[in-house]
LUMLOFI-124087 format. One line per field, with one value per residue (C-alpha): x, y, z; residue in three letters. Coordinates in steps of 0.05 Angstrom, whole numbers, always signed. Layout:
BEGIN
px <- (X,...);
py <- (Y,...);
pz <- (Z,...);
code <- (ALA,...);
% end
This chain:
BEGIN
px <- (+1740,+1727,+1700,+1762,+1801,+1861,+1884,+1864,+1831,+1812,+1781,+1769,+1724,+1688,+1623,+1601,+1606,+1564,+1601,+1539,+1525,+1458,+1399,+1417,+1349,+1339,+1413,+1424,+1362,+1389,+1459,+1433,+1385,+1443,+1487,+1430,+1416,+1490,+1498,+1435,+1461,+1531,+1504,+1455,+1512,+1555,+1497,+1485,+1558,+1559,+1610,+1567,+1590,+1662,+1650,+1635,+1628,+1654,+1625,+1647,+1646,+1709,+1667,+1598,+1553,+1540,+1476,+1453,+1432,+1476,+1417,+1420,+1446,+1499,+1574,+1627,+1621,+1641,+1613,+1612,+1573,+1602,+1564,+1586,+1544,+1543,+1513,+1562,+1547,+1502,+1456,+1439,+1463,+1528,+1549,+1505,+1460,+1493,+1452,+1423,+1416,+1454,+1489,+1519,+1546,+1621,+1631,+1564,+1580,+1554,+1600,+1628,+1624,+1656,+1725,+1731,+1791,+1743,+1708,+1771,+1805,+1746,+1750,+1825,+1823,+1758,+1751,+1821,+1856,+1909,+1936,+1905,+1951,+2009,+1961,+1917,+1973,+1943,+1887,+1814,+1747,+1719,+1643,+1614,+1583,+1612,+1586);
py <- (+1226,+1167,+1124,+1137,+1093,+1139,+1108,+1166,+1142,+1209,+1270,+1335,+1393,+1448,+1484,+1554,+1587,+1565,+1616,+1658,+1700,+1730,+1711,+1639,+1607,+1624,+1622,+1554,+1527,+1548,+1520,+1453,+1446,+1455,+1405,+1355,+1361,+1354,+1293,+1261,+1272,+1247,+1183,+1171,+1176,+1128,+1078,+1083,+1065,+1011,+1048,+1069,+1010,+1035,+1108,+1142,+1217,+1250,+1319,+1359,+1429,+1459,+1492,+1491,+1549,+1582,+1561,+1632,+1682,+1744,+1788,+1774,+1702,+1659,+1662,+1608,+1553,+1481,+1413,+1420,+1369,+1310,+1266,+1202,+1181,+1124,+1057,+1022,+1068,+1044,+1103,+1133,+1180,+1161,+1193,+1228,+1286,+1346,+1379,+1448,+1455,+1518,+1481,+1431,+1482,+1498,+1573,+1579,+1524,+1453,+1403,+1358,+1284,+1251,+1266,+1277,+1230,+1174,+1181,+1194,+1133,+1089,+1112,+1103,+1033,+1003,+1037,+1054,+998,+1045,+1044,+1107,+1113,+1150,+1196,+1216,+1211,+1157,+1107,+1129,+1095,+1072,+1077,+1020,+1061,+1023,+958);
pz <- (-3094,-3048,-3103,-3146,-3098,-3094,-3029,-2985,-2922,-2890,-2922,-2883,-2899,-2862,-2876,-2862,-2795,-2737,-2695,-2684,-2624,-2643,-2688,-2679,-2690,-2764,-2781,-2749,-2782,-2850,-2835,-2809,-2868,-2916,-2878,-2876,-2951,-2967,-2923,-2952,-3023,-3005,-2973,-3030,-3080,-3039,-3034,-3110,-3121,-3067,-3024,-2965,-2922,-2920,-2903,-2837,-2826,-2763,-2750,-2691,-2662,-2633,-2580,-2549,-2530,-2463,-2429,-2413,-2466,-2469,-2488,-2563,-2567,-2535,-2527,-2534,-2483,-2469,-2488,-2563,-2603,-2641,-2691,-2724,-2784,-2834,-2851,-2803,-2744,-2688,-2680,-2614,-2560,-2525,-2460,-2410,-2427,-2394,-2340,-2349,-2273,-2252,-2196,-2245,-2294,-2295,-2298,-2334,-2384,-2393,-2359,-2414,-2397,-2457,-2481,-2556,-2554,-2534,-2601,-2640,-2608,-2628,-2700,-2704,-2672,-2697,-2764,-2789,-2751,-2725,-2653,-2623,-2562,-2595,-2633,-2574,-2524,-2481,-2475,-2474,-2467,-2533,-2539,-2581,-2637,-2696,-2725);
code <- (UNK,UNK,UNK,UNK,UNK,UNK,UNK,UNK,UNK,UNK,UNK,UNK,UNK,UNK,UNK,UNK,UNK,UNK,UNK,UNK,UNK,UNK,UNK,UNK,UNK,UNK,UNK,UNK,UNK,UNK,UNK,UNK,UNK,UNK,UNK,UNK,UNK,UNK,UNK,UNK,UNK,UNK,UNK,UNK,UNK,UNK,UNK,UNK,UNK,UNK,UNK,UNK,UNK,UNK,UNK,UNK,UNK,UNK,UNK,UNK,UNK,UNK,UNK,UNK,UNK,UNK,UNK,UNK,UNK,UNK,UNK,UNK,UNK,UNK,UNK,UNK,UNK,UNK,UNK,UNK,UNK,UNK,UNK,UNK,UNK,UNK,UNK,UNK,UNK,UNK,UNK,UNK,UNK,UNK,UNK,UNK,UNK,UNK,UNK,UNK,UNK,UNK,UNK,UNK,UNK,UNK,UNK,UNK,UNK,UNK,UNK,UNK,UNK,UNK,UNK,UNK,UNK,UNK,UNK,UNK,UNK,UNK,UNK,UNK,UNK,UNK,UNK,UNK,UNK,UNK,UNK,UNK,UNK,UNK,UNK,UNK,UNK,UNK,UNK,UNK,UNK,UNK,UNK,UNK,UNK,UNK,UNK);
% end
């Protein structure tokens, strides 16, 4: 669809359910393997058609997981993961690694240290060239993850 040049600048999809509470090891391994294979095929296709330099992929979780096991897995928590991928993305880890120290947890959850709106603002401003302020209702720090 992207290579058809229909004028659409944003495509959205979701995959499977990572909302697991038990048996997470093997299930997450299977889910992440499928996501990885799909992304590899998608990027290979874009590169073959000389379109990989104008596509980024934003992957995010609407929630994180609790730090402590509930006896059979983990429950919903804070500090969900966000990934930005593509040939024009400066790879690396942005933000601080959250502490697993019990004294630094917030009600048993990781303490998030980067607002999702920081990432979203960066993509809106630096990639889509759209003023992010009215969309995210304010101004947020913009990590320098785009070339």
